[in-house]
Structure formats: structure tokens, C-alpha cells
N, C-alpha and C positions, 0 to 999 in steps of 0.2 A: 104091318102098318095098314090102316085104312087108306087106300090109294085115292085120296081125294084132296084137291088143293084149291085154294082161292088165289086168283091172279088179279091184282089191282092194276088196271091199265091195259088198253087194247090197241096199242100202237105196235111198232115193230118189235119192241122188247117183249111186251106182254103176249102178243100173238105167237111169237116164236117159242116162248116158254110153254104156253098152253099146248101148242102143236107138239112139242117134244114130249111132254108128259102124256098127252092123249094118245100118241102113237105107241106108248108103252102100257096102255090099258087103264090109265088114270081118268077119273072124272074131274071136271074143272068147273068152278063157278068163276066166270070172267066178269069183272065189274069195271065200268068206265062211265065217266060223267057225260061224255058225248053221246049222241044218238046213234052212232055207228062206229066201227073200228077205223083207226087211221085218220082221225080228224084233227089231231094235235100236231106235234112235231113231225109225224109221219104222213102228213097230208099234202105234201108238195106234189106237183104233177109228175116230176121225175127226179130221180137221184142217180148218181154215177156209181157204177160198179167197176172197180179196179183196185189192185193192191197199191202199196206205197213203199217201194224198195228204198234201201239206204246203203251207203257204202260199207258201213260196219255191220249191216244186217242186224240191227238192234231189235228190241222187243216189239216196237211198233211195226217195224217191217215184217217181222215173223208172224205177228198176229194178223195183220192185214192180208198177208199171203195165205195163211191158214183159213182166214175168213172168206177170202175170195174163192178158194178151192171148195170149201163147204157150201158157199152160196150157189156156185154154179151147179154143184151136184143136187142141191135142194131144189133149185128152180127147175132143173130138168125133170126131177121127180114130180113136182107139182104139175108141170105141164103135161107129163105123161099120164097123170091120174085124172086129167080132164079139168083141172082147176083153171079159172080164167085169169091167170097171172099175165099182166101186161109188162113185157120187157123185150128188149131187142139187143142181141150181142153184136152190135154194129162195129165194135172195136173202140178203143179209147186212145187218142193221141195226146200225150202229156208233154207239151212243149217245154223246153228249157227256158228259164227266166232270162239268161244271158249266156255269154260264151263260157264263163267259168262254170256255170251250172251244167251246160251242155257237156263239158269235159268230164264232170263228175258223173253224169248220167251214162256217158259212154264207158267210163271206167267201171261202173257198177256191172254193166253187161259183160265187159271183158273179163272181170274177175269172177263173177258168179256163174257165168255160162248157163243162163236159163235156156230152156227149150225155146226154139224160135217161135213156136205157136203160143208161147206164154208171154214173152217179152223180147223185143229187140230194139236197138237204137237205129233211128233213121236220120239222115242228114236233112238239111233244109229243103232241098228240091223234092225228094220223095215225100217229105212231110207236107209240102205244099200240094202235091198231087193227091195225097190221102185226104187232106182237108178240102180240096177243091177251091183253094184260095191261097194267094201268096202269103207265106208266113215268114217271120223274122229269123227263126232258129229251127234247128232240128229238135229231136226229143225222143222219149220213150214211146213205143208203139205196143199196145196191149191188144192183140187180135181178138182175144176172147172176152174183152171188157164190153161195156155197153151201158144202157140206161134201163132203169126199173121204175115203174109206178109204185111207190111204197104203199099207198093205201090198198092197191090191188093185191100186194103181197100179204098185207094183214088179213084181208078177206080170204085169200087162198089158204093161208095157214089155218084159219079157223074153220073153213069149209071142208078141209080134207078129213077131219075127224069130228064133224059137226055133232054127231049123236052123243059124243062124250063131253061136249062143252055147252054149259048153260049160261047164256049171256044175260047180263043185267045192264043194259044201256040206259043212258039218262039218269044214272044213279051215282051219286058222289059219296065216297067213304069218308066219314068225318072222324071216326075213331076205330081203333083196333085194340083188342085185348085177348088174353089167353087163359081163361079159367078151365080147369078140368082137362088140360091137355088138348084143347081145341081152340084154334084161333077163331075169333069172331070179328066180322066186319059190320059196322053199324052206320046208319046215316045220321044226319044232324039231329034228328028227333029221337035218336036212340033205338030206332027200329032195326032189328036184326036183318041183315041182307043175306049173309051166308056164314057158315062155320065149317071148319075143316082142320085136320091136324097140321097141314102145311099152308103157309101163306107166302106169296111171292109179291114183292113190291116192285112194280114196273111203271109207276105213274110219274116219271120224270122228276122235276123238282117238287112235285106234290108229296114226295116221300118225306120231305122235311117237316111235314105237318104232324107226323107220328113221333111220339117220344122215343121209341126204340130205334128209329132210323134218322132222328134229327141231327146226329153227329156226322152224317155223310156229307162231305164238302161239295154238294151239288150246286151248280150255278146255271142260270139260264142264259143262253147265247141267242140273241135275236138275229135271225137271218131273213133278209128280204130278197126274193127272187123276182126278176123282171120277165114278163111274157111278151114276146114279139110275134106279130103276125108272120106266118111263114107258109109258103106254098109247099105242097107235097113234093118230095124228091128234090127240093132245093138244097144247095150246099150250105153248111156241111151236112153230109149224110151219116156222120159219126159224131161221137162226143170229142170235143177238143178242150183241153185244160191248159191254163197258163196263168197262175195267180187268180184263178176263177175258172168258170166252165161255160160252155155253150153246147146245147143238145141239138140233135136233128129236129126236124118238124114232127110234132106229136099232136095229132088232131088239129092241125092248123096253127099250132103255137110252138115257138122255140123258147126254151128256158135259158136265161142268162143269170149268172150270179156267182156267188151270193155274198151279200154283206155279212159281217160278223161283228156283233156288238154285245159285249157281256154286260149283264145287269141293266139292260135297256128294255123297259116293258111297254114301249109304244106299239100298239097293235095295228095302227093305221099305216097304210102305204105312204111312203115319203118320196117326193120328187128327187130330193138330194140323193137318196139311196138308189133310185133308178139311174141317176146320173153317174153314180159310182159304178154301177153294173155296166153301163154303156162304156165307161172308161176301161173296165176290165175286158169287155168285148173288143175294143179297139186294140188292146194289148195282145189279145189272142189272135184276132184276125184284123190286121190293120185296115182301117177305112170301112169295115163291114157295117158298123152301126151308125154311119153318118146320116142315114135317111130317117132315123128314129129320133123322136123328141121325148125327153124324160117325162115331161108333163102330160103326155098322151098315152103312157104305158100302163098296162094292167100288171098284176103280179100277185104275190102271196107273201105273207109274213108268218114265220114259224119260230117257235122258241125251243131250242135244243138243250137237253140236259148235258152239262159239261163237267168233267172231273178235272182236278188241278194238273194231273200228269198226262192228260189226253187219252188215257186208257179207260176202257169200260169197267164197270163194277158188276161182277158176276159171282155169286156164291152165297154162303151162309153169312148172316149178319153177326158181326162181333157184338158182344155184350159190353157196351161202354160203361154201364153202371157197375160192372163187376171188376173193372180194371183199376188197380191202384196206380195212380200216376207216379208215385214215389218208389214203387217196387222195381226190381231189376227187369230189364227188358226180356221178353220171351219170344221165341219164334212164332210165326203164324200158326204152325201146327198145334201149338199149345194155347192159342188164344181162346178164351171162353166165348161161346156163341149163344145166341138167343135160340132156344129150342124151336125147331120147325119154321124158322123165319129166314127167308132168302130175298136177295135183291138182284135184279137184272136192269141195269140203268147206266147213265153216263155215256151214251154212245156218241155224244157230240154230233158232228157232221158225218159220221161214218156208220150210220145205222144200216145202210144197205149192205155194206161189206161185212159187218160184224154180226148182224142179227141171227142168221142161221147157225153160225158157230156158237154164239152165246146161248141160244135156246138148247142146242144139243149138249153143250157143256153143263148147263144147269140141270137139265133132265138127267144126265148121267150122275151128277153129284147127288141128287135127291134119290134116284133109284139105286144107288150103290153100284154103278157099273164102271167099267174101265173108262178113264177120261180121254177125250180126243185131243188133248194137248200135253206137251211136256210139263213136268212139275214146275219148272221155272216160269213158264207162261201162265200156268194156273195161279201161281202166287202173284204174278204181276197184275192180274185182274181181280184178285181177292179183295172184297170190300173191307176186310179187316186190316188191310195195309194202312189205312188212315188212322188206325188206333195204335199203331206202333209208336213207342216213345221216340221223340225227335221228329218223326214224320208228321204226327198230328200237330206238333208245335209249329213246324214250318207252314202247314196249311193254315193255321189260325193267324199267323203273322203275315201271310201273303207271300212267303218265300217259295219259289217253285221247287217241287221235289225233283229228284234226279232221275234221268232216264239213261240207263246204261253208263252211269258215271258222268253224264253231262247235264247241266241245268236245262230243264224243260223250257222250250221256247214258246212264245205266243203261238196258239194253234195256227197251223198253216192255212192259207187262204184257198187251197185247192178244194173248195167245198163240194161235198157230194150230194 
């Protein structure tokens, strides 16, 4: 095969896919409507890096754990190669919501026995010492977690193999087609932007503009982050989460958030959302936000692509037009696929923890290499899952798909 691919989207998803293939000797045409990478959902000042354990060690827990491990490895490699990635492994303190949740958190650690440097449970007093502020409960302590500047991660991904990547910024793809075994991307005037045997769709909910990916059940989740003035070395000097998050001071700003509103397209900052974030801050660090007024805060609004089951979409695109809805159901392995078309999308609020793993998984799939995940987890993120009989019907009617036998809940508010 001609090792050449088009990647539509230069956020965490697209830059990770481009990096993974470029590292394997592929050449990439990277196309994004913005004037630089990481300007959309990946443009927040900071995101949180930590896994999300569960008592039953379900697929979400295993995927975030694998993603966290891959991310730490990838970030270390980027830093070692001289890329200007902005991140800090300050540790992440994930406080319990209440006493019942604290008991569950403690039980997770007791049953799963993770290495102490990966995860341990801390009671309220040591948690308060870690936070540098009195807190209401204990919680999980992830010593290796921290914060990451997502736009800097996008830039670092693309700079590492820059000679192999041809960027087309300020360019919006209006149509795609595949004559003569080559995918072509064109602008609104019909002008050819690039052509290649492989096309990767990584442009968030923009994927629904294309007929071949319109069936993907992507929705946009509006998230508003509040920016608080913060002196260097002021507390907390680590990330603290509890139905929200607060970061250390980063360039004089502390990030607090975030709101989560599905199908809300308001791009302007809202005082009410700043008020919600200040309430989250008070729940995390009681009394900490009392000196801030919602009407005087700055911040940022981003729109994150979300899938119905909270898991990302990574892999070959199913051929919706070739599937007979009345035919007997077939396993994912037998699903017809659109030749040369892949998607990496639906990260929701977990782009930081998933992007490195997602880029590696997709690159391995395209290159025909051994996959970095167990088959069950590969199937869990396969975009073809939404074309399975019954599954697609539940998505259309708004019924939440199942996650390990339990109805999927509203996405949790521990926003990253």
C-alpha cells in the first residue's frame, strides 16, 4: 500500500493519529479549519491526566488505565525528544463525593491492590495536607497524575515527525469521495485539498457532515471552564477533583470546571456557568472560591464530541449502506467496512487520557501490527458497534447502551 493518509482534524484525536502513522514512515496530509492545531475542543488551558477506576473494573476503567499508562509513556518520550509539551505530574487527588463513595474508593484499592505509586486511598486529614486546604472527605491519590496543556500536546505530536506531515490549516473539508481507490478531500468550491488511499476522520461532530460517517451517533457537549487569578506556588499545587476539578496555578491562572451541557451551542461565556463552577470549587475546597465573583471571571468554552456509551470511537468505519436492517445480526468481525476509511473520535472529556492510546491503536490497525489492547476492549471502541442490530435502535431512540451489563449513566462530572 502507498503509505499516505489524510487526517481531517488537528486536535488531540487527529494529531495523535498523524503522529502514530508518521512514526511508522507514513506521510500525512493534515487538514483543519482552524489556523493552528488544538484550537477546538483541545484548546483548553489544561486538562486532567488520571485513570478512572471502578469496583468491577469495567471497560471504562480498563480503557482509562491503559490510556493513562500509554499517555505517561508518550509524554515522557515527547519530552525526551525535545518537544515543548507543557505538562506537570503534580499528582491528582480525587476526593470522594460522600462517605458511601469513600467506602467504595477504599474498597477498590483494597481489592485491586494497585502499586502505591499508581493509586492509594488517603483519609481526610492526609488529603487535606496534600491539597493544602481543609477538605470534607478522603479519596483516591494518583501520585503520577497531573495536568496537561492539550494544545501543546497537539503541537508536540505534530512536531515530532514534522517532515512527514503536510498541514493544511484554515481549510475546511466540505466533501469526501473515493474514486479509483483514492480518498479525496475537497473544499466547498470543489477544489481538491488532498488525496490518499487512507482517510481518517477526526474532526469531532463535523464527521456527521459526510455521508459515510453520518450514522455515527456523535453529539457535542458544551463545557465552560472558569479561569481564576492565581499566584505562583499557591495552594493547591496539585489537581483536586470532586464532581469537578481545580488545577494548580498555570501562568497565573487556575482552571476550575467544568460545566457539561449536551446539544448546547452557545459559544459565549455565561455568568451562570461561572457560578456553577464556583459551586463545584466550594464542593472541592470548602470556602476557597468565596473571594471570586462569577461576573468578573474569564474562561473558555469548548465543544467536546461525545458518544452515547462514553467510550471513544477508534477504527475502521462500518458501511451503513451495505447493512440490511432485516438480516440476522453478525459479529463485529464480519461487519462490512468502508475501504480505507477510519475514525478516531468521541473522546468526550477524556481526550488527555485516551488520545495517545487511541492514536497508537489506530496506527496499529492501519499498519497491520499487533494491537495494544485486548480484543474485548478493541471491540468496545470499534465505531461499528453502533451499527449492530438493537444497538443502533437504542441510540436512535435515546435509550442508553449498556456498559458491562449496566445502563450507561449520564457522563460523570469529573471533567478532564
